N, C-alpha and C positions, 0 to 999 in steps of 0.2 A: 504494500500500500504506500502511495506517495506520502511523504512526511514534510511538513512545512514548519519552519521556525518563524515566529511572529515577534516583532519588537513593538511594544505597546506603550502608549502614553495615556494617562487617565487622571481625572479629578475624582478622588475617592470619597468626596464629601456626601454624596447621595447614595452610596452603596454600603452594604453590610460587610464589605471586605472583598478580597479576591475570591475566596472559596464559596461555592454554593452552600446556602443555608436555608432553613425553613422560615426564617423571620424577616425576609426581605430579599431584594434583588442584589446579586453579587456580580462583580465584573466578569468572572468566569461564565456565569449564566448568560449574561448579555451577549458575550461573544459567541457562545455555543448556539444561542438562538439566531444570531446573525449567520452563522455557518449553515444552520438548518434552512434558513430562507434562501441563502445563496446556492448551496450545493444540493439541497434536498436530502440531506442525511444527518443523523445524530452523531456528531463527533465530539469526543472528550478533548477539551482544551486544557493542557497541563502546564502550570506556571512554574517559574523558577523560585518564587517565594510567595507565601500566603500573607499578603499585606492585610492589616486589620482595617476595620471600618474607619473611614475618614483619612486613611493614608493615601498619598498620591504616588504616581509613578511617571518618571521621564523616560525610563527604559526598561520596563518589565519585559521579560522574555517568556514565551510559551511555545509549545509545539502541539500539533494536531496531525492526525492521519486522515486522509480522504481516500475513497475508493477509486476516484477518477483523478487523473493527472491534469492539473491546470497550470497555465503560466503563472509564475509567482506574482507578477504585477497584477494579474487578474484577481488573484486571491486577496491581495491587499486592497485593491480598489473596490471590489465587490463587498468585502466586509465593511469597509468604511461607508459605503452607500447604505448598508443596512443598519449601521450604527450612528447615522447622522443625527438622530434625536438624543443620543447619549453623549456624555462628556468623555468619550473614549475614542482614540485614534490608533489605527494600525500604521505605525511609521514605516515598517517594511515587512515583507514576507519573502522568505528564502527557502528554496528546495534543499533539503538536507537528507542524509542517509538515515536509515532506521536505527543506527547506533546513537544518534543524537538524542539526548534527553534534557529538556530545559532545566530540570532540577538537579539531576544526578551528574550531568556533564559539566556543571558550573564549577569554576575554580575560584572565583571571588565575586562577592556582591558589594556594591557601593551604595551607601545611603547618605543623604544630606538632611540635616535638621535645621530649620530656619526660625530664628527668634527676632522679633523687632522690639527694641526697648525705647522707642520714642514715647513722648508723653501723649501724643494724640493717637487714638486707635486707628488701625488700618481700615481703609475703605475699599480700595481696589483689590487688596490681598486678604480680605476677611475670609476666614476658614482655610487659608493657605499658609499661615504663619502663626506662631505663638506670640501673642502680644503680652509683653511684660512692661508696664508703664513706669519703669525706673531704670536708671542707667546701670548696666552690668559691667563687671570687670572681665573683659574677654581674655586678657593676658593671664589672669589668675585661673580662669576656667581652662585655658589651654595647658597651663602648668599642672593643674590637678588631673587633667585627662591623661597625662603621660603615664600615670600609675596603672592605667587600665590596658595599655598597649602590651602585646605579647600574650603568652599562653597563661590562662588563669582559670580558677574555679569561679564562675560568675553566678553562683547561687544567689548572692545578694541582689543581683539585677535581673532575676529570672521571674517571670510571671508564675504564680502558684499553679496555674492550669497548664503550664508548659509540659509537652509530652516527650521532649527530647530525653534520650536515655542517659545522657551525661551532661553535667553543667560546665564541662571543660570546653572552652573556646579560645581561639587565637585571634586577637585583633592585630591586623597589619598596620592600621593607621587610625588615629583619633585626633583630629586637628580642630582647633577652634580659632576662627578668624573673624574680625570685624570688617564689614563693608558698609560704611556710613551708619545708618540706624539699624542695620541688620547684622546679627551674629549668625555665622554659619558653622555648624558642627558637621564635619565630614568624617565618615567612618567606613572602613573597609575590612572585610574578613571573608573567609570561605563560607561560613554560615553563622547564624545568630540564633540565640534563644528567643522564645516568645517574649515580646516587649522589652528585649534587652536594650535596644538603642534608646527608646523613650525613657527607660529607667535610668540609664546613664546620663542622659541629657537633664533629667530632673535633678539628679545629684549635682551636676556641674552648674546648673542654674543657682543652686543654693550657695555655691562658692562665689558665683558672680555677684550675687546680691549681698554678700557679706554674712550670710547665715551660717556658713561653714568655713573653717580655715582650709587652706589648700590641701593639707595632708589628710583631711577627713574622708575624702573619696577613696584613697588607698586603704585607710583603716576600715571603711565600710566594706570594701572588697574582701579584705582579709578576714572579716568577721564571718563571712559565708552565712549571712542571716538576712532574710528578705526584709525584716523589720528595720534594718539599718539603711535601706535604700532611699527613703524619703518618698516624696510624691512623684508619680509617673508623669512625664510631659504629655500634653494633649496630642492626639493623632494628627491634627490639622497641619502641624509644622514638618511632618516627616515625608520624605520622598525617596522612593527606590530609583536611583539615578541610572545604574547600569549593572550588567552582569557580564563577567568575563568567562570565556571558554577556551 
């Protein structure tokens, strides 16, 4: 069966997340319904990551198998035509071999978390950024973040409902940079635990607003205790930027 790799952009604000659920429409469901209308068949669209409700994507990757071979550009354009009422865009479609798997072939995932700390609330980027109406110390946040880089037990920053077999993960990068009134937290790893990025950002924000000293993040990590993590950052500021293969 012909297999296609899809690169997808979406605004996750109106969805229950990537994965099909019974309590609302998921991005996966919307794309599968577009496939059904385009190709006349029920195909499973399997993603590289299961983003939560409210989380956005600039470069989510998925694959699907069709019984008929189509030009890749036709797959892209036809799906976009059937998704035109949804905040979802298929950026590209590529024919791949059946050994490609969007989830298991991935070698690295890149996420971006955006915070605006200006006094006025965001208007154009409402629901696409975390608004914190007080100046944050981005340099202190970056310094604190370095304690999380490398291989660690991330139990502290793991959602209680996480189904991963092990809390051990390796962060390749965790950088905090200021761009005007926006603080960007860029993080890369092969894989993440459920809510790990948002939990880490919530802890870094506490450093930024002076609620925690810089070394508190490393101490929370070492405690391996979910109660030490602090508040989880809201989903609206998180973006799946890209997936490497």
